C-alpha positions as CSV (number, residue, x, y, z in Angstrom):
1,M,-95.1,-50.9,-7.5
2,K,-93.8,-47.5,-6.5
3,T,-91.2,-47.6,-9.2
4,R,-93.3,-49.3,-11.6
5,R,-95.7,-46.3,-11.5
6,I,-92.8,-43.9,-11.5
7,T,-91.4,-45.7,-14.6
8,L,-94.7,-45.7,-16.2
9,S,-95.3,-42.3,-15.6
10,L,-91.9,-41.6,-17.3
11,A,-92.4,-43.6,-20.1
12,L,-96.0,-41.9,-21.0
13,C,-94.0,-38.4,-20.5
14,I,-91.5,-39.6,-23.1
15,A,-94.0,-40.9,-25.4
16,L,-96.3,-37.9,-25.4
17,L,-92.9,-36.1,-26.4
18,L,-92.1,-38.1,-28.9
19,S,-95.6,-38.0,-30.5
20,T,-95.5,-34.1,-30.4
21,A,-92.2,-34.2,-32.1
22,Y,-93.4,-36.2,-34.9
23,A,-96.3,-34.3,-35.1
24,A,-94.3,-31.0,-35.9
25,G,-93.0,-32.9,-39.1
26,G,-90.9,-31.4,-41.6
27,E,-92.2,-29.7,-44.6
28,A,-94.7,-31.1,-47.0
29,G,-92.4,-32.5,-49.5
30,D,-90.2,-34.2,-46.3
31,P,-92.7,-36.1,-43.8
32,L,-89.8,-36.9,-41.5
33,I,-89.2,-34.7,-38.3
34,S,-86.5,-32.1,-39.1
35,L,-83.1,-32.8,-37.5
36,D,-83.0,-28.9,-36.4
37,Y,-86.2,-29.3,-34.4
38,L,-84.9,-32.7,-32.8
39,Q,-81.8,-31.1,-31.8
40,K,-83.0,-27.7,-30.7
41,I,-86.6,-28.1,-29.2
42,F,-87.3,-31.9,-28.8
43,A,-84.1,-33.3,-27.1
44,P,-84.0,-30.4,-24.5
45,A,-87.7,-30.7,-23.6
46,A,-87.8,-34.5,-23.3
47,E,-84.6,-33.9,-21.0
48,T,-86.3,-31.1,-18.8
49,A,-89.5,-33.2,-18.7
50,V,-87.6,-36.7,-17.8
51,Q,-85.4,-34.7,-15.1
52,E,-88.1,-33.3,-13.4
53,K,-89.9,-36.7,-12.5
54,L,-86.6,-38.3,-11.8
55,D,-86.2,-35.7,-9.0
56,A,-88.8,-37.8,-7.2
57,S,-87.6,-41.1,-8.0
58,G,-84.6,-43.4,-7.1
59,K,-81.8,-44.9,-8.8
60,T,-84.0,-47.6,-10.5
61,A,-86.4,-45.3,-11.7
62,Y,-83.4,-43.0,-12.9
63,D,-81.9,-45.8,-15.0
64,A,-84.9,-47.0,-16.7
65,A,-85.9,-43.5,-17.7
66,E,-82.2,-42.7,-19.1
67,A,-82.7,-45.8,-21.1
68,A,-85.8,-45.1,-22.4
69,W,-85.2,-41.2,-23.1
70,R,-81.7,-42.1,-25.0
71,A,-83.7,-44.7,-27.0
72,A,-86.5,-42.5,-27.9
73,T,-84.3,-39.5,-29.1
74,A,-82.0,-41.7,-31.1
75,A,-85.1,-43.5,-33.0
76,A,-86.3,-40.0,-33.6
77,E,-82.8,-38.5,-34.7
78,A,-82.4,-41.9,-36.7
79,S,-85.7,-41.0,-38.8
80,A,-84.6,-37.6,-39.5
81,G,-81.0,-38.3,-40.5
82,S,-80.3,-41.8,-41.1
83,E,-78.6,-42.9,-44.0
84,Y,-78.5,-46.1,-46.1
85,T,-75.9,-49.0,-47.1
86,A,-77.1,-51.6,-49.7
87,A,-73.7,-53.5,-49.2
88,W,-72.1,-54.4,-46.0
89,A,-69.8,-51.4,-44.8
90,E,-67.4,-51.0,-41.9
91,A,-67.3,-48.7,-39.2
92,C,-64.5,-47.8,-37.5
93,L,-65.6,-46.4,-33.8
94,K,-64.2,-44.8,-30.8
95,Q,-65.5,-45.4,-27.0
96,G,-68.9,-43.7,-26.8
97,D,-69.7,-43.6,-30.3
98,I,-73.1,-44.8,-30.9
99,L,-74.6,-46.7,-34.1
100,S,-78.2,-46.8,-34.4
101,V,-79.8,-49.2,-36.9
102,L,-83.5,-49.5,-38.0
103,T,-85.6,-52.0,-38.8
104,G,-84.3,-54.5,-41.3
105,S,-80.6,-53.4,-40.7
106,Q,-78.1,-55.7,-39.7
107,V,-74.9,-55.5,-37.7
108,I,-71.9,-57.5,-36.9
109,L,-69.2,-56.7,-34.1
110,L,-66.0,-57.4,-35.5
111,S,-64.1,-56.6,-32.7
112,G,-64.0,-54.5,-29.5
113,E,-67.2,-54.5,-27.5
114,A,-70.5,-53.0,-27.6
115,T,-73.6,-52.8,-26.1
116,T,-77.4,-52.0,-27.0
117,Q,-80.1,-50.3,-25.9
118,F,-83.8,-50.0,-27.8
119,A,-87.4,-48.6,-26.1
120,G,-89.4,-51.1,-28.1
121,G,-88.6,-54.0,-30.3
122,T,-85.5,-56.2,-30.2
123,L,-82.3,-57.1,-32.1
124,V,-82.3,-60.8,-33.4
125,D,-79.2,-62.8,-33.3
126,V,-79.5,-64.7,-36.6
127,T,-76.2,-66.6,-35.4
128,D,-77.8,-68.6,-32.8
129,G,-81.4,-67.8,-33.2
130,T,-82.2,-65.9,-30.2
131,E,-83.4,-62.3,-28.9
132,L,-80.6,-60.2,-27.4
133,A,-81.8,-58.0,-24.5
134,A,-82.0,-54.3,-23.9
135,G,-78.5,-53.5,-22.3
136,A,-76.6,-56.7,-23.5
137,A,-73.2,-57.0,-24.8
138,L,-73.0,-58.0,-28.6
139,Q,-71.1,-61.0,-29.1
140,A,-68.2,-61.0,-31.8
141,R,-68.9,-62.3,-35.1
142,H,-72.6,-62.7,-34.5
143,R,-74.9,-61.6,-37.3
144,Y,-77.9,-59.2,-35.5
145,L,-80.8,-58.3,-37.4
146,A,-83.2,-55.3,-36.1
147,A,-86.8,-56.7,-36.0
148,E,-90.0,-54.7,-36.9
149,D,-90.7,-51.4,-35.0
150,T,-86.7,-51.5,-33.6
151,T,-84.5,-48.7,-33.4
152,A,-81.3,-50.1,-31.8
153,L,-78.6,-47.8,-30.1
154,I,-75.4,-49.8,-30.2
155,T,-72.9,-48.0,-28.0
156,V,-68.8,-48.8,-28.2
157,S,-67.6,-49.7,-24.5
158,S,-64.1,-50.5,-25.4
159,P,-61.4,-47.9,-26.5
160,T,-61.8,-49.2,-30.2
161,A,-64.4,-51.1,-32.1
162,V,-65.1,-52.4,-35.6
163,L,-69.0,-53.1,-36.9
164,D,-70.1,-54.2,-40.1
165,H,-73.4,-53.2,-40.8
166,V,-76.0,-52.9,-43.9
167,G,-79.3,-51.0,-44.1
168,S,-80.4,-47.8,-42.5
169,Y,-78.0,-46.4,-39.5
170,H,-77.1,-43.4,-38.0
171,V,-73.6,-42.7,-36.4
172,T,-73.3,-40.2,-33.4
173,A,-69.8,-39.4,-32.6
174,S,-68.6,-39.1,-28.9
175,D,-66.6,-36.1,-28.0
176,N,-64.7,-37.3,-25.2
177,A,-62.7,-40.2,-26.2
178,P,-59.5,-40.2,-28.2
179,D,-59.9,-41.2,-31.9
180,C,-56.9,-43.9,-31.8
181,F,-58.1,-44.9,-35.6
182,A,-57.4,-41.5,-36.6
183,M,-53.9,-41.3,-34.8
184,A,-53.2,-44.7,-36.6
185,S,-53.8,-43.5,-39.9
186,A,-51.9,-40.5,-39.1
187,L,-49.0,-42.6,-38.1
188,R,-49.2,-44.7,-41.0
189,S,-49.4,-41.4,-43.1
190,L,-45.9,-40.9,-41.6
191,T,-44.4,-44.6,-42.3
192,L,-44.6,-45.0,-38.4
193,F,-47.4,-47.6,-37.9
194,R,-48.4,-50.5,-40.1
195,G,-51.5,-52.7,-40.0
196,T,-51.3,-56.5,-39.7
197,G,-53.3,-57.2,-42.8
198,S,-56.3,-58.9,-40.8
199,G,-58.6,-57.5,-43.2
200,Y,-60.9,-55.5,-41.1
201,G,-60.2,-52.3,-39.5
202,E,-57.9,-51.1,-42.0
203,G,-55.8,-53.8,-40.7
204,F,-54.7,-51.7,-37.4
205,D,-56.2,-54.5,-34.8
206,L,-56.2,-51.9,-32.0
207,E,-58.5,-54.1,-30.0
208,D,-55.8,-56.7,-29.7
209,S,-52.7,-56.7,-27.1
210,S,-49.5,-55.3,-28.1
211,T,-46.4,-57.6,-28.2
212,R,-42.8,-57.3,-27.4
213,A,-42.1,-57.6,-31.1
214,Q,-44.3,-54.8,-32.1
215,A,-43.3,-52.3,-29.3
216,L,-39.6,-52.9,-30.4
217,V,-40.6,-51.9,-33.9
218,M,-42.5,-48.6,-32.6
219,L,-39.1,-47.8,-30.7
220,L,-36.8,-47.9,-33.4
221,R,-39.2,-46.0,-35.8
222,L,-39.6,-43.2,-33.0
223,L,-35.9,-43.3,-33.0
224,G,-36.0,-42.9,-36.7
225,E,-33.5,-46.1,-36.9
226,E,-36.0,-48.5,-38.9
227,D,-34.0,-48.2,-41.9
228,D,-30.6,-49.4,-40.3
229,A,-32.4,-52.0,-38.5
230,L,-33.8,-53.5,-41.7
231,E,-30.3,-53.5,-43.5
232,S,-28.6,-54.8,-40.2
233,T,-26.7,-57.8,-40.6
234,A,-26.0,-58.4,-37.1
235,P,-26.6,-62.0,-35.5
236,Q,-29.0,-62.9,-32.6
237,P,-29.3,-65.9,-30.5
238,F,-33.2,-65.7,-30.1
239,K,-35.2,-68.6,-31.8
240,D,-38.5,-66.9,-32.0
241,A,-37.6,-63.8,-33.6
242,D,-39.8,-65.1,-36.7
243,W,-41.0,-61.5,-38.9
244,A,-39.1,-59.2,-36.6
245,D,-35.7,-60.6,-36.9
246,R,-33.8,-57.9,-38.3
247,Y,-35.3,-55.4,-35.9
248,I,-34.4,-57.5,-32.9
249,A,-30.7,-58.4,-34.1
250,Y,-30.5,-54.7,-34.3
251,A,-31.9,-53.8,-31.2
252,Y,-30.0,-56.3,-29.4
253,E,-26.7,-55.5,-30.8
254,K,-27.2,-51.7,-30.0
255,G,-28.2,-52.6,-26.2
256,Y,-31.6,-51.2,-26.6
257,T,-33.4,-54.7,-25.5
258,N,-32.6,-58.3,-24.0
259,G,-34.6,-61.5,-24.3
260,I,-36.5,-63.2,-21.6
261,S,-33.9,-65.9,-21.7
262,E,-31.0,-66.8,-23.9
263,T,-32.6,-68.2,-26.8
264,Q,-36.2,-66.5,-26.4
265,F,-36.7,-62.9,-27.1
266,G,-40.7,-63.4,-26.3
267,S,-41.8,-61.9,-29.3
268,N,-45.5,-62.8,-28.9
269,M,-45.7,-62.0,-25.3
270,P,-48.0,-59.2,-24.5
271,V,-46.2,-55.7,-23.1
272,N,-48.0,-53.8,-20.4
273,A,-48.1,-50.2,-20.0
274,G,-44.7,-49.8,-18.3
275,M,-42.7,-51.6,-20.8
276,Y,-43.7,-49.5,-23.7
277,V,-43.7,-46.0,-21.8
278,E,-40.1,-47.1,-20.9
279,F,-39.5,-47.3,-24.5
280,V,-41.1,-44.0,-25.3
281,L,-38.9,-42.6,-22.4
282,R,-35.6,-43.8,-24.3
283,A,-37.1,-42.8,-27.6
284,L,-37.3,-39.3,-26.2
285,G,-33.9,-39.2,-24.3
286,Y,-35.3,-39.0,-20.7
287,S,-34.1,-42.8,-20.1
288,D,-31.6,-45.4,-21.6
289,T,-30.8,-49.3,-21.1
290,T,-29.4,-49.0,-17.8
291,Q,-32.9,-48.3,-16.6
292,T,-34.6,-51.6,-16.0
293,D,-37.2,-51.3,-13.6
294,V,-40.3,-50.6,-15.6
295,S,-42.5,-50.8,-12.9
296,T,-41.5,-46.6,-12.3
297,S,-41.7,-46.0,-16.2
298,V,-45.2,-44.4,-15.8
299,A,-44.5,-42.2,-12.7
300,R,-41.3,-41.0,-14.4
301,A,-42.8,-40.3,-17.5
302,R,-45.6,-38.3,-15.7
303,S,-42.7,-36.2,-13.7
304,A,-40.9,-35.4,-16.8
305,N,-44.1,-34.3,-18.4
306,V,-44.1,-36.9,-21.1
307,L,-47.7,-37.8,-19.7
308,T,-50.5,-36.1,-18.6
309,P,-52.4,-36.8,-15.3
310,G,-55.1,-38.1,-17.3
311,E,-52.9,-40.6,-19.3
312,E,-51.0,-41.7,-16.2
313,T,-54.5,-42.7,-14.5
314,A,-55.9,-44.4,-17.8
315,L,-52.7,-46.4,-18.3
316,Q,-53.4,-48.0,-14.6
317,D,-55.7,-50.5,-16.6
318,E,-54.2,-54.1,-16.7
319,R,-54.8,-54.2,-20.2
320,F,-52.0,-52.3,-22.7
321,L,-53.6,-52.4,-26.3
322,R,-52.7,-51.8,-29.8
323,S,-54.8,-48.7,-29.4
324,D,-52.7,-47.5,-26.4
325,L,-49.5,-48.3,-28.3
326,V,-50.6,-45.8,-31.1
327,Y,-51.9,-43.3,-28.8
328,L,-48.7,-43.0,-26.9
329,S,-46.9,-43.0,-30.1
330,W,-48.8,-40.0,-31.5
331,Y,-48.4,-38.0,-28.8
332,A,-44.8,-38.7,-28.2
333,L,-44.1,-36.9,-31.4
334,E,-45.4,-33.8,-29.8
335,T,-43.2,-34.0,-26.9
336,P,-39.9,-32.5,-26.3
337,V,-36.8,-34.5,-27.0
338,S,-34.7,-34.3,-23.2
339,G,-32.6,-31.2,-22.7
340,S,-34.0,-29.7,-25.7
341,A,-37.0,-27.3,-27.3
342,Q,-36.8,-29.6,-30.3
343,M,-40.0,-31.9,-30.5
344,L,-39.7,-35.3,-31.3
345,H,-41.4,-34.9,-35.1
346,S,-38.9,-32.1,-35.6
347,K,-36.1,-34.7,-34.8
348,L,-37.3,-37.0,-37.4
349,E,-38.4,-34.6,-39.9
350,S,-34.3,-33.4,-39.5
351,A,-33.6,-37.0,-39.8
352,G,-35.4,-37.3,-43.1
353,V,-37.7,-39.9,-41.8
354,F,-40.9,-37.6,-43.0
355,A,-41.2,-34.2,-44.1
356,A,-42.5,-31.3,-42.2
357,D,-45.6,-31.1,-44.7
358,A,-46.2,-34.3,-44.0
359,Y,-46.7,-34.1,-40.6
360,R,-48.8,-31.1,-40.8
361,S,-51.1,-33.0,-42.9
362,A,-51.1,-36.0,-40.4
363,K,-51.9,-33.7,-37.0
364,A,-54.9,-32.5,-39.3
365,M,-56.3,-36.0,-39.2
366,V,-56.4,-36.1,-35.3
367,T,-59.1,-33.9,-33.9
368,S,-59.8,-35.5,-30.6
369,A,-58.7,-33.9,-27.7
370,R,-55.7,-35.5,-25.3
371,R,-56.5,-37.1,-22.2
């Protein structure tokens, strides 16, 4: 009963602040609340008021108050700065980014993971005819409709996600997560990364697992040897090479890699962090094919300053996605080659893989911080 009274008190506090914010409004020709008022006055006041109440409450009340505050603030902000698209549009987002959708808007999660919050109203799962509870995860490929008097906050919980949306919306970007979509675009501009042609998310498929074949191709590109691989006429014994046949044949002849058996390369097998970090170490000259214990790759990369402490921690996750492959490949370009002060990107520029101007343009595309 005590928790219920605390939560009700918090809700009333938020409602009072929100009504005051709306009363402030904009100019006569703009009845909507101004974004400047929201950011400089309303949001700080709301947060202060909620925090004062939280000091006397427990974790349950805290969670309820935080959700209500975020929903109320986002509802007001969406009203002040929302955009509108009459046709389905694609949003490629990173972890922590929030897509707010207003009444009548629709959204589909194409890939990745995302959860939703709203203070009132609901999201209708049009695909199976149910309502989505606040805090629940969106199901991939389900169409959701924001019901009457609803502003829903859809927060990306995976490293990357792709959402389709139509109607009124607002995107609030996170400042804390790496933007792997920007890195993938930057690598593509340097001919180092290509999509799979899936038809969404620019074809990058960053939410999928990385395979042995994909990892090998990236190794050859970071070595500046992709053209040599495509021109190779070397034989190879593997029956599952498929589209990566020339890459595998070249790498097998050069001694860069072996198969998982005498006749199978394991092209579609997922790789883990240790496997790909080992490839990065080889591209930078910190390791070679005589090193076969990939269980130590991440630790060795940290010792060689190829990885930061934050990256070493992040790579403890059991999943290794294409977003991880992109992230490691991008920052490998800014790492010195073993025994030299020359960065890997300079080595590739000297080899004619891409021009220095192209690298500067690509670097300007990535504005997020390194882990």
